[in-house]
C-alpha positions, 0 to 999 in steps of 0.5 A: 815274319815270326811274332816277336815275344815280349817277356815281363819280370816285375818283382821277383817272377824269376822261376826260371832263373834257378841253376847257372844260366843268367836268363829267364826263359829256356835257351832252347825256347830262344830263336833267332828273332831278338826278343824284348824283356822289360823289367820294372820293380825287381832287381832279378837274379844278378848276371854273373860276368867278367865284363860288368861293364859292358852292354853285352853278355853271350853264353851258351849260344844266346847274346843278350844286349842290355839297357845299361852296364850290367853291373848297373843292370843287377842293380836297378830297381826301376825301368831296365830291358834286355833284348836276347836271340840265338846267334853264333859266337862270331856274330856275338863278337862282332856285336860286342866289338859294335858297342865298343865303337860307342867309346869313339869320337868319330863315327864316320870313318867307323862303318858297322852294320850287323844284321840278322833274322828280321833285325839289324845293328848300325853305327851312326851318329845322334844328329843324323839319326835325328835328322832322318827321323824328326820329320816323322813322329813316332808311334810311341816314344820313351825317352827321359824316363817319359812315354810319350802317352804321358806315363812316367817310369822311375829309375835308381840310377839317373843316367841315360837308357837307351832310347825306345821308339816305335816307328811303324806298326810292327818296327821299332828301334833301340837307340844306344847312345854313347857316355863319351863327353868329349863330343857335343850332343848332334856327334854323340855315336849312337847304335841303332837296334831295329827288331819287330815291335813288342806289344807296347800296351802291356808294357804301360799297364805293368808300369801303371801297376807298379807306379801305383804300388809305389805311390801307395808305399812311399814317404813324403819326405825330401831327398838330399843333395849328393853331389855338385860340379861346375866348370865350364873347361870341364866336359862335365859342365854343370850338373846337381845331385839329390839322393834319396838316402832311405830304404824307401821309396819317396814322394816329395811334395815340394813343386820346386827347388829354393836357391837362396844367395846373399839373402836373395831367393830364386825357384826352379820348377818345370813340368819335367821336374814335376813328373820326373821327381814325384817318386824316388826309389830307394837310394835313387838319384835325381840329376839336375843339369844343363846340359842334354848329354846327361838327359837328367832334369833340364835346369837353367844354367843360372840356378847352377851357375855358382855352385861351389860357393856361399849359398843354399838349396832347399827341396822341401824340407831338406836344406844344403848349405853349399860352401867354396870348393875348388872343382878345377885342381891343377890338371884334375877336376873333382866333384862335391860329393857328400858321401865318397870313395877312392876316386880310383875305385868309384864307379862312373859311366862317363868318358872324357880325356880329362881326368875327373873324380866323380859320378853324376847320376850314380851313388857316391859310394858305388864301386867298380869291381875291382881288378886283380892284385890291385894295391890298396888305398893309402890310409892317413896314418901312412902319408906324413908330411915332411917339408912345408914352404909358404913360397916367395911371392911374385914380387920378389926376383924369385917367385918359387911357388908354396908347397906341402911336401908329404911322403909314404912311410908305410907299403905302396898304395893309391893316394886317390883314396884320400882327402887333404883338408886345409882351411876347411877346403877339401882337396882330393889326392888325385882324381885317379889311380896314382900308386905311391911307392914307399919312402916316395914323395908327393908335393902339393903346390900352388903352381908347377915347379916347371922342369924339377919333375916332381910328382906334384899335384896342384892345388888352389890352397891359400897361404899368408905371404908371411906365416911362421907355423904349418897351417893345420890340416886333415887328411882324410879317408875319403871312404871311411872319413878316418881322419888323421889331423896334423896340428903344430904346436901353437907356441912353436914359431918358424922364422922363415922370411928375411928381408922380403923373401921367405928363404927357408922351408920347414922340415919336419921329421918328428920335430919340426925345424927350420930346413937345415943347409946340409940337405938343402937342394943344391941349385936353390941353395945358390940363390940362398934359399934352404929347401928341398922340394920332392927330397926327403933326408934324415938330417942331424940338428945342430944347436947353436947358441947366441947372445942378445946384444941389443933391443927396443921395444919401442918405436920401430922394435927390434932386436940383435943376436950375436954368434960365433962367426963360423958357426952354422946351425939352428938357433932358438929362444924362448919368451916369457909366455913360453913361445919357443922361435926358431931360425937358422944362423948362416956361416960367415955371420957373427950378428942376426936381427930381428923386427916385424919386417924392414923398415928404414930405421931397422934395415932390410936384412932381417928375420920376420917376426909375428906381429904383437911379438913386441906386446906387453908381454914381451919381458924377458927372452931366454936362449942358449948361451954362445960360450957356455951353452947354458940357457940364459934368461935376459930380463927386464922392467917396464921402469928399467926399459923407461929408464934406460931408453930415455924415452924410447929414444935409445936402444938397450943392450944387456950386460952381466950382473950387477948391470941390467942394461946399457944404452946406445950411444951413437945416433941412427944414421937412418931415423933422427931422434933415435940412438941404435944400431940394428944389424951393426956394430955396437956402441953401448953407454958406460954403466957403473954400480957400486957394490955394497958391503964391499965399497967396490965399483962395477963397470960394464966396459974397460975404463980408461983414463978418461974416467974422472971421480970427485967425492963430496957434496955442493959445499965441498968436493974432491977429486979421487983416483981409483984402484983396479980389482979387476978389468971392470971392477975397481975402488975409490982412493981416498987417502987423500980426502980429509972430511971436515965433519964426519957427519955430512952427507956424502956422494960421489960423481964420475964423468966420462965421455960414454956417460949418457948422463952424470952417475954418482952414488950416495957415499955416507949418510948423514945421521938422521935421515927423511924417511916419509913426506906427506907434501899434499894432505887433504888438509893443507896445513897438515903436511909433515916430514918424518925423519929417524935417527939411524945413527948410534949417538943422540941428536940435538935437533935445536942445531938442524934445519929443514929446507925446500927449494925456496927457504930454510927453517930452524926445527924446534920442539913443538912446545918450544913454540906453542908452550903448555900444548899437547897436541894429538894426531887424528884419532888421538894419536899422541907424540913427545913434544917437549924434547930437543934430543932425537935419541938413536933409533927414535923418529919424529914428525916435522909439522907444519905450525898451523895443523892440527890433528895431523894423519900419521900412518901405521908406523907411528909410535907414542915415543915419536917427537913431534917438531915444528919450525921456529918462527914462519906458519909453513915448512919452508915455503909450504912442501909441495908435490915433487919438491926436494928437501933437505935436512941440514945441521949447523956444526961450528957455524957451518950449515952441512947436509944430512939428508936429502929428499930428492938429493938435488946436490947428487949427480942423479937428482929426482922428483916423485909426485903424488896426488892430493891425499897421497904420501911417501914412504921409504922402501925398507933396504932403500937409501932413497936416491931413486924415485922407485926407493919411495912407496905412494900411499893413500890417507885412510879415513 
């Protein structure tokens, strides 16, 4: 037997590598017996080959078998070897073909045996090989980085290296194992290479020397997490990868890895962990797995059983916060990678029938040598969202899966270069090369659309049952991390859900709109759905007008829009906070309802509105008018809502100016105590407004013979006819009315079946008017009533009476009751207290006779008269908050009404309450017939 020659290449001992030959020795020096070349601590000269993923290389009559695929061998700084010898090309081809058997699942029916001088190469299974070798302990063995003598080698790549076994003094074996994961450990195909042993002592001395050098140079820093995976249905099972991210050697001081889950801490440590993690080469990997096929550092299954959830890991001074991640997405499996590249381009040595994106044991950024004329990866800018559908959930009759539809609006490209990020969760587009042609569509869907033949990828994303906007997401380049966010207008809402079903998708083509019917899928249209998964066509947008018909803010809020029945298209409205809402109006509908959701009171067939829509900010709606196509605004105040809803029992109907709203007059058939008609025919109350100075009246309904009008007051009244000016306006015909007293205050009274409550107007005022009242002063005896002569003639107040709800008192000048006195108001304000005549434009204070130092507001004048009552100790029975007050005058033996606070003789009397120390003052240009005509002020100290 020829002596076997052993060669070491440490660092850059490569003086024989000049020229084109890839070997360290002259080919003429190689013999037929295999020679073992061990390298440690040197990258060496790259082996140039067009088959970088193979284990063999034949050139110039010399065949070399490498410990790992050639592309990795060229970059491995740690332990590696090759076995070379001289042979003919036919034998080299047979051996190269023999290594392809390692990719097969079955070895029993693939016999392979190749022999040469002092060597043989045979195909077997790992279990069979261990069965014949385990009973006989080897003289020396190298596996999983550790020599049986205890010496440890270190590697850049955490992948299985061939097992080196010295079975006899002069006989060694190298076991090349398969990277196929679809078979069990014992069924793993192996190639057993028997050859004459080298001198192992020299190998071990070289390893010790290099290790010592590295330990002298290393930094005591910690590695970082680079890749995680966990899924029991995957051949990859579970693994955790930590990497040295630096260009220098690390020697971590940590003796364990700490896991934190919900406040509980677990430590992992083992003897093998301490040995194999003492030193990490530049950009080197530590792989932890409970699967022996990876030949990583064994770790308990329980330690890695919840990867991809919220937990934390600590390795020395390095911390990693794990977050939720879906490792199984449809038919694909993906690992978590802190750095990544295109799934197509990423180098992964492991073989499985499952589609997997990841590369345990290798740097994440390590790429395959690209194929010739390879199509470029997609960029985030060329992939555009074209449609979004939130899905129709399983409790409906049509459980359609939610989807996001994307179109390639650039050149043909490979989508595996991209990530889609939704709600912080990462969903890679594809685990393998997927060429998306120009304008082609790809769908991300929660579940497969069986039978539709889409290019679709199942992604386990979550979408709320009711949604109004396309969720924010990001399309990211996996390698460069270039990201294009999709951020829809936060003030733009789409009403997709009608009844209990999401019937419409959001169509996007530069502008988001509810999906038009014109380019929806015809098969789905039959069941009332408007969407077009897997198909995107340009469309013309037809905007339709509407009219707000009815609404209620509380309880069970809703509103109805009316339409032209034969028109269909997209409708929209805007609220006061500048939020816009879009919906689809179908043909043959003249009315649509909008509410929070189906209810007994509002019905079922309505569009859903977002929660909080009917908040305090819901004070207006702007929309396109169905007749004029102009944008109109319906606006209301809380006061008008309260007044016309009658305690939130009646819905409101917007009317044209000068009438703001009418009220519903028919009770709800489903909700006792409420008057409303969502989704059905409208029945509005009759509303009347008096227009001044025209002295005409306006109605919201066409009037009929049921309208009756009275003219007068409680003392006398007249039935009067009306004279129509148009179908909605009229005047009163007063030709038959003869008033006995021209000064008397007069009202009109209207009655009709469609009036919810009596209505009337102040038709004529008396010469003197009540303009302020202080019913509840801090000093009870200091109450007052403020009156003014607003006529063109002087008035003799000695003929006037002031009346509350229980008694009436004659008014006299203050000095008439209290001769010789000249009282002052608080702060020294004076009055004219001895005159009976109230001249035109002059005002007066009627005070309690027991009062003094009255508080008077800023509108007091030194020319104001001071009056009191003739005999009693109070004004009337004492003025109370909310009490009505009448000012009357005696004329020719009759007492006539001149002015009133509260207008108790009108068709619409009111009460206005104040707290102690508050007074009421008539607003400018108001006639005082409504509570809101008076402003409340507080006495100033």
